[in-house]
N, C-alpha and C positions, 0 to 999 in steps of 0.2 A: 499605524496607531495600535498600541497594545490594548486589549480589552479584558485582560485576565484579572484586573482589579475590580471589575464590575461585579456586583452580586448577581446570583442566578435568579432570574425572575420566573422562568418556566422550565420544568424538568419532566421528561417522560422516561419512565423506567420499564423496559421490557414490554412495550405496548404491542398488543396483537389484535388483529382483526381477521376473523374467519367467516367465510360464507359457505356453509356446509363443509365440503372438503377443500375448497379453494382458500389458500392462505394469502390474503391481501397484504397483511403486515405480519412479519414473523419475529417479533421481539425487537422493537426499535427503542434505543436509548438516545436521548437528546437533551442537551443543556443549553438554554438560551439566556445569555447575560443581558442585564438591563442596559438600555441606551446603546444598543448595537443593531446593526443590520445582519440578520442571520438568514442566509439563503439556503433553500433546499432544492437541489437539482437532481436530474437523472432522466433516463429515457422514458418514453410513454409507457405506462403500465408499471413503473417502478414503485408506486405506492404513495407518491407525494401528496396528491389531493386527498387520498384516504387518511393519511396522517393528519392533514389539516382538519378533516372532519372529526377525528378523535380528539385533537387538541382543543378545538373550539366547541365540542359537544353536540355537533349537528348529527352525529351518529355515535352509538355506544361502543365501547371497547369490548373485545372478547377476553382480554387479559392484560395485566400490567397496571401501571399507576401513573397518574398525571398530577403534578403539584404546580399550582400557579400562585405566585405572590404569598407563599407560605401556607396555602390552603390545599388540601387534597380535594381536587375537583373531579376525580375519576368518574363518579356516578352523578355528577351534577348536570342538569340539562343546559342547553346553550343559553337560555335567557338568564339563568343564574350566573353563568360565566361572563355574560355581557355586563352584568351589574358589578362583577368583581374587577372589570377593567379590560375585557377582551373585545376587540372589534374586528370585523372581517369584511373584505370586499371579495366578490366572487368572479369567476371566469366569465360568467354570463351577466350581461348588464342588468342591474336591478334598480334602475331609477324610475321615478314617477315622471314619465316623459311629458305629460300635459301640464305639470306644475313648474313654476319658475325654479331657477337654481337656488334662490334664497329659501323657497318653501321646502325644497328637497332637504336642504341642510337643517332647517328648523325642525322638520319631522324627525330627522335622524337624531338631533340633539334631544328632543323630547322623548324619543323612543327608549332611552335608558330607563325611564320610569313609565311603563306601559299604561298605567292608569291615567297619566297626564296626556300621553300621546293619543289615547282613544276618547278624550273628552271633547265631544263634538259640540257641546252646548255653549261653551265659552270661547270668545274670540281670543286668538293668540296675541294678547297684549301683555305689557309688563313683563314679569319674570317668565311667563309662558312663551314669550317670543324668542327667548334664548338669544337676544340680539347681540350680546358681546361675543358669545361663542360663534355665532353665524358670521359676524363681521371678521373675526380673527381667522376663521377658516377660509372665507372668501379671499382675504388678503394673501394667505399662504398659497392658495391655489392659483392666484393671479387671475381670478374670474370676477373681480369687482364690477367691471363694466358690463358683465353678462348677468348680474344678480337677478334682474327681472325678466331674463330670457327664458322661455320654456326649455326644459332640459332636452326635449326632443329636437330642438333647433340647433343644438351645439354640434360642433364637429366631433368625429369619433374620439380624437385625442382629448378634447375638452370633456367629453362624457366620461372617459376613463379617469381623468383627474378629479372630476366631481365624485365619482365612486369612492376614490380615496378620501375625499372630503367628507363623504357620508360616514365613513368609518371614524374619521378624525372628530366629527361633530359630537360623537359619544364621549369625547375626552378620555380615551382609553389609556391604559398602561401599555398594552401590547396591540399592535395592528398586524393582522394577517392579510397579506396581499397575494392573490392567486392570479398569476399571469397578467399583471397590470399593464404591460406594454403590448399585449397581443393586438395585432392588426394596425399598429401605429406607423406613421411616416417618420422620417428622420428628425424633423424639427420637434414633433411631439415627444419623441424618444428622449431627446436632450432635456426637455422641460420636466418630464416624468422622473428622469434620473436625478435631477437636482431636487425635485420635490421629495423623493424617497430619502435621499441622502440627508436632507434637512430635518427629517422627522425624528431622528434619533436624539436630538437635543432634549426633547420632551417625552419621547415615546421609545418603545422597543419595536422593531420591525422584523416579522418573520415573512420571508418572501419565497414564493415559487416563481421561477422565471426561466425562460428558454434562451433569452438573449445573453450569450456568454460575455460579451463585452461589458454590458451593464453589470452583470453579476460580479465580474472581476474588478470592476471599478468601484463599486459601492459597498461590497460585503466586508464585514469584519470577520465572519466565520462562514464557511460553506460546508454543508453536509451533502454528500453524494449518496443517493439511494439506488439500489438495483434489486429488482425482484422482491420488494417488500422488506428489504434489510438495508442497514447502513453499510455502504462499501468503504467510505473514507470520510474523514472530517478534518478540517484545518483552515489555515489562512489561505487567501487566494493564491499566493505564490506556491504554497505547498500542494494545493490541489492541481494547479497548472502543471506541476512537474511530477505528479504521482502516476507511475506507469500503469497501475491497476485502473485508475480512472480513465486514462487515455485509451486503453485497450477496450474497456467496457462501454465507454460512452462518447467521450469527447473527440477522440481521434485527433485529427490535425486542427480541429476548430480552435482548440485552446492554446496552440503554440503560437498563433498570431495575436494581433491586438496588443493593447497596452497591458503592462504588468500591474 
C-alpha cells in the first residue's frame, strides 16, 4: 500500500539531544504520515527511546524543531502535546493494577483534561464516565469480558494490550508505542499485531519494536537508527534489502520471514 498521498502529521527536523559531551541524538530528521504505521528500529543504544522522549515532550531537545499537526511543539511540555493529540505507551508497565480494566480506561480518557481527572469529589457518572470511549476501546482490545477484572489479574499479553488501550482512550491523533510486544508469547503477539495494524484507520502509529517479523508485516515506513542518527528509511522491502542496514544491525535476521 502506498502512503505517499497521506499528509505529514509529525515532522522532526535536525533534532539533537546532548548530555554534556555525549550526543544521544545527532540531528534526526523524520516525517511521519497520517494514518500509517511508522516503525523506528535499530540496535540498543541507537537513540530510539530518546527520540520518542523528544517527540512526545517527556524530555527537552538540545537542538532542532518538531512540528505536530501544523503546530511547532518543540518547546511544549508533554501535557500540552497530549492535548494536541499525542498519546504514548511505555516500555515499563504503567497500569493501575488494583483498578479494573474499565476504570483504567476511564482514567485515561479523563486524563486528557487533567482538571476532570483529578476531580475526586464527584462520582464518574454521565459524561464523566466517558462510557462511549471506554466501550469502544474495550471492544477494540477484545477485553470486554475482562472489563471488571483488576488489571493486575490480567495475563502479560492482556496487560500490554490494555496499555495500548490507555493510549487509545485519550482519542489521540498519534499513538507512540515503545516495545509493545516485549515479553509476549506467540498467541499474544498475533493479537497485538492485528491490534496495531487496525489502529491506522483512525490514528497514526509510531512504533519502536524489536520483533522484525512484526515490523516487516505491519509497517508502512521503517526508519533505521544507528548511534543517534538515521541510517536508512524506506518501505519494508527496501529496508530488508539495504546492505547498510544488514551489516549495521539486522544481519541474517531480516533475510528470513515474510516480505
